[in-house]
C-alpha positions in Angstrom: 7.2 10.4 -3.0 9.8 12.1 -3.0 13.2 10.0 -2.1 12.1 6.4 -4.4 13.8 4.9 -6.3 10.9 2.9 -8.1 10.9 2.1 -11.6 8.1 0.7 -14.1 8.3 -3.0 -14.3 7.8 -5.8 -17.2 4.8 -7.7 -16.8 5.6 -11.4 -16.6 3.1 -13.7 -17.1 2.3 -16.6 -14.6 0.0 -19.1 -15.8 -3.8 -19.0 -16.4 -5.9 -17.4 -13.6 -8.8 -20.0 -12.3 -11.5 -20.7 -14.8 -14.3 -18.4 -14.8 -12.4 -16.1 -12.3 -12.9 -12.4 -13.3 -9.4 -10.6 -14.4 -9.2 -7.5 -11.2 -11.3 -5.1 -10.6 -11.2 -2.2 -12.4 -12.6 1.1 -11.3 -12.4 4.8 -9.6 -11.8 4.7 -5.7 -11.8 7.2 -3.1 -12.9 5.8 0.1 -10.6 2.9 1.3 -11.0 1.0 4.1 -8.0 -1.2 5.6 -8.3 -3.9 7.8 -6.5 -6.3 9.8 -7.4 -9.5 10.6 -8.6 -11.3 13.6 -6.0 -13.4 15.4 -4.8 -16.4 15.1 -2.6 -18.5 18.4 -1.7 -21.5 19.8 -3.6 -22.6 22.9 -1.0 -22.2 26.4 1.9 -21.7 23.8 1.4 -17.8 23.2 -1.1 -14.7 24.2 -3.3 -12.4 23.0 -1.7 -9.3 22.0 -3.2 -5.9 20.8 -1.0 -3.6 18.9 -1.3 -0.8 16.6 -0.6 -2.0 13.2 1.9 0.0 11.8 2.3 -1.5 8.0 -1.7 -0.2 7.7 -0.5 2.4 9.7 1.4 4.1 7.1 -0.4 2.7 4.3 -3.3 4.9 5.2 -0.9 7.8 6.0 0.2 7.8 2.2 -3.3 7.7 1.1 -4.9 10.5 3.7 -2.2 12.4 2.2 -3.3 11.7 -1.7 -6.5 13.5 -1.0 -8.5 9.6 -0.6 -11.0 9.1 2.7 -9.8 7.0 4.7 -10.8 4.4 7.6 -9.4 1.5 9.7 -10.5 -1.6 11.0 -8.0 -3.4 13.7 -9.9 -6.5 14.1 -7.7 -8.5 17.3 -7.8 -5.3 19.2 -11.7 -3.9 18.5 -12.8 -7.7 19.3 -10.3 -8.7 22.1 -12.8 -9.7 23.5 -13.8 -12.4 21.5 -12.3 -15.7 21.6 -14.0 -19.1 19.2 -11.6 -22.2 19.2 -10.9 -23.7 16.2 -9.7 -26.8 16.7 -6.6 -28.0 17.2 -5.1 -26.2 20.2 -6.2 -22.9 18.2 -8.2 -19.9 19.4 -8.8 -17.0 17.1 -10.1 -13.3 18.7 -11.2 -10.4 17.2 -14.1 -9.2 15.5 -16.8 -11.7 14.3 -17.3 -12.3 10.5 -20.9 -11.0 11.0 -19.5 -7.5 12.3 -16.5 -7.1 10.0 -19.8 -7.3 7.4 -21.1 -4.5 9.1 -18.6 -2.1 8.9 -17.8 -2.5 5.6 -21.7 -2.1 4.7 -21.6 0.8 7.1 -18.6 2.7 5.8 -19.4 1.7 1.9 -15.5 1.2 0.4 -14.7 1.5 -3.2 -11.1 -0.2 -2.1 -10.4 -2.7 1.2 -7.0 -3.0 1.7 -5.8 -6.1 4.1 -2.6 -6.7 6.2 -1.0 -9.9 6.1 1.6 -9.6 8.9 1.6 -13.9 9.2 1.2 -16.8 7.4 -1.1 -18.0 10.5 -3.7 -15.4 9.1 -3.4 -16.2 5.5 -7.5 -17.9 6.0 -8.5 -14.9 7.8 -7.2 -11.8 5.6 -8.9 -14.2 2.3 -12.4 -14.3 4.7 -12.1 -10.7 4.8 -11.6 -10.8 0.9 -14.9 -12.8 0.6 -17.0 -11.2 2.5 -16.1 -7.9 1.2 -17.0 -9.0 -2.4 -20.9 -10.9 -0.8 -21.3 -7.2 -0.5 -20.5 -5.2 -3.3 -18.3 -7.6 -6.5 -17.3 -4.4 -7.5 -15.1 -3.5 -4.2 -11.8 -3.8 -5.1 -9.5 -6.0 -2.9 -5.7 -5.7 -2.4 -3.6 -7.4 0.2 -0.3 -7.2 1.3 2.2 -7.7 4.3 5.0 -10.4 4.7 2.7 -13.6 3.9 1.4 -11.6 0.5 5.1 -11.0 -0.7 5.5 -14.6 -0.8 2.7 -16.2 -1.9 1.4 -13.4 -4.3 0.6 -15.8 -7.4 -0.9 -18.3 -4.7 -3.2 -15.5 -3.2 -4.0 -14.0 -6.7 -5.7 -16.9 -7.6 -8.7 -16.3 -5.4 -11.2 -14.4 -6.6 -12.1 -12.8 -3.6 -8.5 -10.7 -4.3 -8.1 -8.4 -7.1 -4.4 -7.0 -6.2 -1.9 -8.6 -4.4 1.4 -5.3 -2.9 4.6 -7.0 -2.9 7.4 -5.4 -0.4 6.8 -2.5 1.4 3.2 -0.6 0.3 2.6 2.8 0.7 3.9 3.7 -2.6 3.2 0.8 -4.9 -1.1 1.8 -3.1 -0.8 4.7 -3.9 0.9 3.8 -7.8 -2.1 1.5 -8.0 -5.3 3.2 -7.1 -4.0 6.5 -9.0 -4.3 3.5 -11.9 -7.5 2.9 -10.6 -8.6 6.2 -10.5 -7.5 6.6 -14.6 -9.9 3.6 -16.1 -6.6 1.2 -15.8 -4.1 3.4 -17.5 -0.6 2.4 -16.1 -1.3 -0.7 -13.9 0.8 -2.5 -16.5 3.5 -0.6 -16.0 2.8 -1.1 -11.9 6.0 -2.6 -10.5 5.6 -4.9 -7.7 2.1 -5.7 -8.1 0.3 -9.5 -8.9 -3.5 -9.4 -11.1 -5.0 -10.8 -13.0 -5.2 -9.7 -16.4 -6.4 -10.8 -19.9 -7.9 -14.6 -17.8 -4.0 -14.8 -17.0 -2.0 -14.2 -14.0 0.4 -10.9 -14.0 3.4 -10.1 -12.0 5.2 -6.6 -12.4 8.3 -7.0 -10.1 9.8 -4.5 -7.6 12.3 -2.9 -9.6 13.0 -0.6 -6.1 12.4 0.7 -2.8 12.0 3.9 -1.0 15.5 5.8 -0.2 14.4 8.2 1.4 12.6 6.8 4.9 11.7 10.9 6.0 9.8 10.7 3.2 6.9 8.7 4.5 4.7 10.6 6.9 3.9 9.2 10.4 1.2 6.0 10.9 -2.3 7.2 11.1 -3.1 6.7 14.1 -5.8 8.5 14.7 -7.8 6.2 11.7 -8.2 4.6 15.6 -8.6 4.2 19.3 -5.2 4.3 20.5 -7.0 4.4 24.2 -8.0 0.6 23.3 -4.1 -0.7 22.8 -3.7 1.5 26.4 -6.6 0.1 28.2 -5.7 -3.7 27.7 -2.0 -3.3 28.1 -0.9 -6.2 25.8 1.7 -5.9 23.5 5.0 -8.5 22.3 5.8 -10.5 24.9 4.5 -11.2 28.9 5.1 -7.6 30.4 7.0 -8.3 33.3 5.5 -5.1 34.9 3.2 -6.1 37.3 -0.1 -4.6 37.2 1.0 -1.5 35.1 -1.1 -0.1 32.9 2.1 1.7 30.5 1.5 3.8 27.4 3.8 2.1 25.0 3.7 3.1 21.6 5.3 0.8 19.1 7.7 2.4 16.7 9.6 1.1 14.0 12.9 3.4 12.7 14.6 1.4 10.1 13.5 -1.4 7.2 15.6 -4.7 6.7 18.6 -6.0 8.4 22.1 -6.3 7.4 22.2 -10.1 7.6 20.6 -12.9 5.3 20.1 -15.2 8.2 18.4 -18.7 6.2 14.9 -18.9 8.4 14.4 -15.0 8.3 11.6 -13.9 5.7 12.6 -10.0 5.8 14.0 -10.0 2.3 10.4 -10.2 0.7 9.2 -7.3 2.4 12.1 -5.2 2.9 14.5 -6.4 0.6 18.8 -7.4 1.5 19.2 -3.6 2.4 19.7 -1.8 5.3 17.6 1.7 5.8 16.4 3.7 8.4 15.0 6.6 9.2 17.3 9.6 10.6 17.3 9.9 14.1 16.0 14.0 13.8 13.4 12.4 11.8 12.8 9.3 14.9 12.9 11.9 17.3 9.5 14.3 15.8 7.8 11.0 15.8 8.3 10.7 19.4 7.5 14.0 20.4 4.5 13.5 18.5 3.6 10.7 19.9 3.9 12.1 24.0 2.3 15.0 23.0 -1.2 13.8 21.7 -1.2 10.3 22.8 0.8 11.1 26.3 3.1 7.8 25.7 5.2 6.8 28.5 7.2 3.8 27.0 8.4 3.2 23.5 8.7 -0.2 22.3 10.9 -0.2 18.4 10.2 -3.3 16.5 12.9 -2.4 14.2 15.0 -5.9 13.0 17.8 -4.4 14.0 17.6 -0.7 15.7 22.0 -0.6 16.2 22.4 -2.1 13.2 24.1 1.5 12.2 25.5 2.3 15.6 26.2 6.2 15.2 22.8 6.6 14.3 21.4 4.5 17.6 23.4 7.0 19.5 21.9 10.0 17.6 18.7 8.7 18.8 19.7 8.3 22.3 21.5 11.9 22.8 18.7 13.5 20.7 16.1 11.7 24.3 18.1 13.3 26.3 18.9 16.5 24.8 15.1 17.0 24.2 14.3 16.1 27.7 11.9 13.2 26.8 10.2 11.8 30.2 10.5 8.5 28.6 12.1 4.9 28.6 12.5 2.6 26.1 13.3 -1.1 24.8 13.9 -2.6 21.7 12.6 -6.4 21.8 12.4 -7.7 18.3 16.4 -9.0 18.4 19.9 -6.6 18.8 22.8 -8.0 16.7 25.4 -8.2 19.8 28.3 -6.9 17.6 26.2 -3.7 17.1 26.2 -3.0 20.7 28.8 -1.8 23.3 30.2 -0.1 26.3 29.6 3.4 25.1 26.5 3.0 23.0 24.7 0.6 25.9 25.7 3.8 28.9 23.8 6.1 26.1 21.2 3.7 25.9 21.0 3.5 29.7 21.1 7.3 29.8 18.0 7.4 27.1 15.8 5.6 29.4 16.4 2.0 27.6 14.7 0.0 30.0 15.1 -3.8 28.3 16.6 -5.3 24.6 16.2 -8.8 23.8 19.8 -10.0 21.5 19.3 -12.8 19.3 22.0 -15.2 19.7 19.9 -18.6 18.8 22.2 -21.2 18.6 25.2 -22.1 20.7 26.9 -24.1 18.2 29.4 -23.1 15.5 28.4 -25.7 12.8 24.4 -24.4 13.0 25.2 -20.4 12.9 27.5 -21.2 9.6 24.8 -23.7 8.2 21.7 -20.9 8.6 24.4 -17.5 8.0 23.8 -16.4 11.8 26.2 -14.3 12.8 27.5 -15.6 15.4 27.8 -14.2 19.2 28.8 -17.2 21.2 31.4 -15.4 22.7 30.2 -11.9 21.9 27.1 -11.6 24.0 28.6 -12.6 27.6 30.3 -9.0 28.4 27.4 -7.4 26.8 24.7 -9.0 29.1 27.5 -8.0 31.8 27.6 -4.5 31.4 24.1 -3.7 30.6 23.2 -5.2 33.8 25.5 -3.7 35.8 23.5 -0.7 33.8 20.0 -1.8 35.0 19.2 -2.9 31.5 17.1 -5.7 31.7 18.4 -8.0 28.9 16.5 -11.0 27.4 17.3 -13.3 24.6 15.8 -15.4 21.6 17.0 -18.4 21.3 16.2 -21.5 18.3 15.8 -24.9 18.7 15.2 -28.4 16.2 17.1 -26.3 13.3 17.4 -30.0 10.1 19.7 -32.1 11.4 20.4 -30.8 15.1 20.7 -33.6 17.9 19.7 -33.3 21.2 22.9 -32.5 22.9 23.2 -29.7 20.1 20.2 -28.5 21.4 21.3 -28.9 25.6 23.8 -27.0 24.5 21.6 -24.2 23.6 19.9 -24.6 26.8 22.9 -24.4 28.9 23.9 -21.2 27.2 20.9 -19.5 27.6 21.0 -20.3 31.3 24.8 -19.4 32.1 23.8 -15.8 30.4 21.9 -15.9 33.3 19.0 -13.3 30.7 15.3 -12.0 32.7 13.9 -14.1 29.5 15.0 -16.8 27.9 12.4 -17.5 24.7 13.0 -21.1 22.9 11.2 -21.0 19.1 10.9 -23.8 17.6 12.4 -23.9 14.4 9.8 -23.3 11.6 10.6 -22.6 7.5 8.5 -19.2 7.5 7.3 -18.5 3.6 9.8 -16.4 1.8 13.1 -18.1 3.5 15.4 -19.8 2.2 14.6 -22.7 5.1 11.7 -22.5 3.6 12.6 -23.2 0.1 14.9 -25.9 1.3 11.9 -28.0 2.9 9.8 -28.0 -0.3 13.1 -28.7 -2.1 13.4 -31.8 0.3 9.6 -32.8 0.1 8.9 -32.0 3.8 6.7 -30.1 2.8 3.6 -30.5 0.3 2.4 -26.8 -1.1 -1.0 -28.5 -2.0 -1.9 -29.5 1.5 -0.2 -26.6 3.2 -2.1 -25.4 6.3 -1.0 -22.2 7.3 -1.8 -22.4 10.7 0.7 -24.9 11.6 3.2 -22.1 11.1 3.3 -21.0 14.5 6.9 -21.1 16.2 5.5 -22.8 19.8 3.4 -25.2 17.4 5.1 -26.1 14.7 4.7 -29.8 13.7 7.4 -30.5 11.4 10.3 -32.9 11.7 13.6 -31.0 11.3 15.9 -32.1 13.6 16.5 -35.7 15.7 14.8 -34.0 18.0 10.9 -35.2 18.5 9.2 -32.0 18.0 7.2 -32.6 21.5 10.6 -32.9 23.3 11.1 -29.5 21.9 8.1 -28.5 22.7 8.4 -28.9 26.2 12.2 -27.7 26.2 11.0 -24.3 25.0 8.2 -23.7 27.4 9.9 -25.0 30.6 13.0 -23.2 30.0 11.1 -20.1 29.3 8.8 -20.2 32.6 11.8 -21.7 34.6 14.2 -18.2 33.4 11.3 -16.0 34.6 10.1 -17.9 37.5 12.5 -19.7 38.9 15.4 -18.6 41.4 18.6 -20.2 40.2 20.5 -20.4 43.4 17.5 -22.0 45.3 15.7 -23.7 42.6 11.8 -21.8 44.3 9.8 -19.3 43.1 11.8 -15.7 42.5 10.7 -13.2 44.8 11.3 -10.6 43.0 8.7 -11.6 40.0 8.0 -8.1 38.1 4.4 -9.9 37.1 0.7 -9.8 37.6 0.0 -13.1 40.0 -2.8 -13.7 37.8 -0.2 -14.2 34.9 2.4 -15.9 36.4 -0.2 -18.7 38.0 -1.6 -18.9 34.4 1.3 -19.7 32.4 3.0 -22.2 35.5 -1.0 -23.2 34.9 -0.4 -23.6 30.9 2.7 -25.6 31.3 1.2 -27.8 33.7 -1.2 -29.1 31.3 0.8 -29.2 28.7 3.7 -30.5 30.4 2.0 -32.9 33.6 5.4 -34.5 34.0 6.9 -32.2 34.7 7.7 -31.6 38.7 9.6 -28.3 39.0 6.7 -26.5 37.4 4.0 -28.2 39.5 6.0 -26.8 42.2 6.5 -23.9 41.7 3.2 -23.6 40.7 1.9 -24.2 44.2 4.5 -21.8 45.9 3.3 -19.4 44.0 -0.2 -20.2 45.0 0.6 -20.7 49.0 2.3 -16.8 47.9 -0.4 -15.0 46.6 -2.8 -15.8 49.1 -0.9 -14.8 51.8 -1.5 -11.6 50.4 2.0 -10.6 49.2 2.3 -9.3 46.0 5.8 -11.2 43.8 7.2 -8.7 43.2 7.3 -7.3 46.9 7.4 -10.6 48.7 
């Protein structure tokens, strides 16, 4: 692949493989089946989503370009209506184990690649690996994604996993399969891969990253039924589009972020740097998605879409110049210092309808401690300009930082209220694998890696006591403040009469809040008002 800086890497031994565990399979590969595992979510705290797995899409695209026969199975979307209660107020949705088995038997792959985007999915990923080996012990199983990049040594000890791909996977996947097709020649020099060899667990560390992202083909969306995502209409976050089912297309236009926040795990996936696709390449993909799939709105999934403000402006200008009749949003959290009046005006002119700012805390000391840029004073004027332009602004906040006191939590809540955002999303601080915060928690004895259950690692349901505030209280603040931001009129204390959400979503979210926190009279009152309003036949946005 052109534009890379990948080099060969000397192998490092990480210890003995488990007794009786065979070495990683080496065999010729032509047929490759890619899986995104069923999703786990916390009942009442999070929601089902249906989004095309971009990471697998990129891997599928480069493998097809190399001549491999590729299939993709997106378990959560294909089995969206199948949910299973797995205890601890959790559910898993997606294709069942038997359905996954049948898909493998039907395609008969030589190799299976499995993505583990979230740590909560580790068990589901390993279940697919086990099913594949039951179908055929000689199927090559390779896994990748952020969780794998952080826990390759742990996962390489699983007998059903042959290869762990660390970091971005496009070039590594191609090089891995090429080596397998040459009877393993070159595996010793292949970087960014952890495997079993000679009874030992061996790692070739990453030696570089793809510098020319334009050289990577567009994700292979044709490997799935794109209409499935449009029909379900549930992408990241609660939609505020009422009953609309917009044809939303997800994209990433950059990799990484310039910052080094201690709670963010982006380094293990993308490295410490910030790399971008050219504006022209981004616009070409947008045109492709419009023409082939009828996309009406774009959701940029970048960690920090505007970190290169000149490039962001060029993308906005290009949308206008090419006459692309679309809207777009950036909901992964923009850096406030990468937004100004001129760029916001270009964003509005090009169809931006909303973005999220990642402020996190209103306490200077906390931000400094976790190495987060301080946006406390920068955010209000940016929010004001965006609102004047008619752009919806949401906010990300985090509560429960190590050592944080209750008054500091309430300072952040009060700050969020004053910003008067469309949505204020409060996450419980969670030490995600691959982060400095996680390592600090392990060192402090707060996390026992021998007994850890990664399904506990949900932003809304994490139980670890890191701050001076009880987790139960943090959970209540998180949920209740979110609901009040979205549904409560700050002036009257009553239900907002311009809530652009489906009535069923409003009642479901309020109902979940009451189930979790029955003592919250505000939620009961809002639920009663909403029930009466909808019973009268007046939809929220039109009342």
